[in-house]
N, C-alpha and C positions, 0 to 999 in steps of 0.2 A: 784873809777870809774871802775876799773877792775872787782871788785866783781859784780858791776851792769851789766857789759857786760856779765860776766859768767852766771848770773841769766837769762839774756835775751836769751843767747845761749841755756841754758838748757830748757827754755820755748819753744823755737823754735823747739828743738829736740823732746820735748814731743808732741808738736802739729803735727810735721811731723810723729812721731810714731803713734799718734792717727789716723791721716789721713790714714796712711798706713794700720793700723789695720782695719779701717772702709772699706777701699778699698778691703782688703783681705776678710773681712766678706761679703761684697757685691758680690765679685767674687764667693766666696764659695756658697752664696745664689743662684746666677745665675746658678752655676754648678748643685746645687741640683735641682733647678727648671727645668733646661734643662734635667737632668737625669730623673726627674719625667715625663716630657713631652715625652721624648723618650720612657720611659717605658709604658706610657699611649698610645702613638702612636703605639708601637709594640703590646700592648694588644688589641688596637682597630683593627689593621690590622688582628691579629689572630682571633679576634671575627668575623670580616667581612668575612675572609676566611672560618671560621667555618659555618657561616650563609649561604655563597654561596654553600659550600659543602652540607649543609643540604637541601638547595633549589634544588640543582641538584639531590640529592638523591630522594627528594620528587617528582620532575618533572619526574624522571625515573619511580618511583613507580606509579605515576598517568598515565603515558604513557602505562606502562605494564597493569595496571588495565583497562584502556580504550580499549586497544587492546583485552584483554581477554573478556571484556564485549561485544565488537563488534563481536568477534568470537562466543560467546554464543548466541547473538541475531540472527546471521545468521543461526546458527544451529537450533534454535527454530523456525525461520521463515520457514526454509526448511521443518521441521517436520510439522509445522502448514499447509503449502501449500499442503503437501502430504495428511494430514488428511482432509483438505478442499476438495480436489479433490475426495477422497473416499466418503465423505459425499454428495457431489453434484451428483456423479454417483448413489448412493443409492436413493437419492431424485428423480432423473429422472426415475430410474427403478421403483420406487413405483408409480409414476404418470402414466407411460406407462402401468403398471400392472392394475391400476385402470381403465384406458381407455378400455383395453381388457375385463375386467370384466363387465363393464357397457354395452359394445357392445354385449357380449355374453348373458347377461340378456335380452337385447332388442330382440335378435334373438329368444330366448326362448319364449318371449311374442308374438312375431310376428308369430311364428309357431303355437301358440295356438289361433291365430286371436284376440289377445288382444292388446290394445294400448301400443306401445313401448315408455316408458317414461324415462328410465334411462339416456340416452344421453342428452336429453333436460333438465332434472333436474340437471345435473352436468356440463353442458358445461361451464358456467361462472367460476365455481370452477376450472375446468381443465385448461382453458385458462389463468386464473390469476396465476397459478403455472408455466406455460410454459413461459410466457412473462417476468418473473422476470429477472433482470439484473444478469449476471454472470452464468446463467445456460443454456442459449439458445444454445450455441455452443455444450455443452455436449448432450443436448436433440437431436439436429440434428444428431450428431455422433451416438447416440443410436437408431436412426430410428423413431423419432417422426413424420416425414413426412408420413411414411407408415400408422401410426395409424390415422393421420388426414385424409388421403385419404379414409380409411375404413369408417370413420364417415361421410364422404360426399357422399359415394356411396349409391345406393338404397338398401333396404332390400330385402329379397327373394321374397316378394310379389310385388316387383317393386315400392314400395312407397318411395318417396324421403324424406330425413330428414327434420325436421321442419326448417322454415326460420330462427328462432333464432339460430339454430346450424350453418347454412350456413353463416350467417352474422358474427357470432363470429369467425369462422374459417378463413374466408376471411380477416377479420381484423387482425387476428393473423399472417397469411401468409405474409401480406404486411409489417409486422414489423420484420419478421424473416430473418436473414442473412443466405443465403444458396448458394451452389455452383452448377455448372452445373452437376457435378457428383452426388450430393445429389438428384437433381431433376430426373435424369435418373434412379438412383437406386430405388427411391421410386415410380415412376410412377404417382405421384400426378398431373402432368401437364395435363393429359388427362381429369380427372374429372373437374378440374378448367376450362379448355377450353370448356367442355360441358356446364357448367353453363353460361359462357360468350356468348354462341351461342343459348342457349335454349330460344325460343321465348315465352314459357309459364312461364318462370321464372320472378320473381319480378324484376322491372327495376333497383332498387338499388343494388340487388345482382348481376345482369349482369354487372353493372358498376364496382362493387368491384372486380369481377372476372377478368374483362378486365384490371383493374389497376394492379392486381397481375401479370398477364401475361406480361404486359408492363415492370414492374419492373424486372421480371426474364429475359426478352430479353435484357434489358440494362445491367444487371449483366453479362450475358453470353458474350455479345459483349466486355465489359470491361475486362473480364477475358481472352478472346482470344487475345486481344490487348497486355495485359501485359505479355503473355507467350512468 
């Protein structure tokens, strides 16, 4: 019977030892897994930090690149604006030169008692260039009103310009933005006033002239109020 008990004790010890070994193995496995998890977690955090650093560097690079591009765009825009102003001034100068040339040719023809046709042949061409957006202010500064006044005035033989010329110029004047100083320096008001009062003038031209004068008066009043 004692031998039987000893056998049972030995079996129990072996079972306990096996259980203990299994527990140790499980614990060791858990430790290995935990270590691996920690390692992976650290690696993941390092990778995240690396990505964040890379993103920050990329963001800084993009910001620098954007600022640099903006600076270059502003510089190019400034140069383009300067070139544009020079181009507009040349454009206006060429048109005014054309007007003077056409007027001189008409004077020469008139002095020879020949029909003066250069102004009437080119009035639509000239007005279409003056009325373009973006050039009117430069035209006014460069003295276009004086040239328009000359085209409205009688020739040396006292012949008035063709009605086509008068209509085109009146229509142009009603659309030009001018100041009181521009009107005074050009003297164009006198000839426009003449057409508004001339009883021999065509009714539509008289009305157009009167509308131009009304617009100028309103502009002068507004200008004086704002001063």
